[in-house]
N, C-alpha and C positions, 0 to 999 in steps of 0.2 A: 351737387348743389356745390353754385359758382366760388372762386374761392377771393371775394370782397363778402360772402356770407361765411365763411367758413373760418374768416380773421374775426371778425364780428363773432362771431362765439366762440372763439377760443378767448374772446380777449372779454368777455363779461363772464364765460366761467373761469379765466383766473381770476375775476373780478374778483366773485362768489366767494369763494377760494379763498378766497383772500381777507374778508370778511368776515365767515360765520364759516370757516373752518371747511375741512377736506369731505365733511360728512351731507356738506348743506346739498337738496333738488334742487332741482329748476322744472322749468319746463318752454319748449319751442317758444313758445309767448315771450318770455324773460330780455327774445335778439329782436325784440321791439318799441318800440314807444305806445305810448299806450294812448296811441290811433292810430288809421286804419288804412297810412301815409301812400305804402308799399304794397297794393294784394298782391300782385304778386311773387314778390318774397316771403312774404307770408306761403300767400300757395310752396314755394321749389320746400322753405324751412321744414314746411309740413308734411309734405311727402316726403320728406329725407327720415325726419321722428317716423313719423306715426305708420307709410307705408315702405320707407327700405330697409326700416334696424324694427319695428313692432315697439320701440320704447311703449313706456306706460306714459300715464301725462305726464308724472312727474319723478324724474331722472336724476343718482347721484351726478353733479358736474364733474365732477372728476371720471365720469366713466362717460359723458356725453364727449366731454377733454381731447378720452386717449380715443374716441371710434372718431372723431374729428383729425385726429393730426394723424388719423394714422387713409385718411380718405388725401394723404396732400400729397 
């Protein structure tokens, strides 16, 4: 996953955790607006989420953040 997308995803996880607590779940769609204006980034996130890490549709934001940070 490219660095800019990884940084954005970490920021989204941080925001969700701050607003809703450590148990909050999210999907990779949370990293994007509600329109498909960057299909290549969406596919990159989907591949990282589904194919590389075998995550379920919703995962705990804390788990996703930890995985993202491990790849830095």
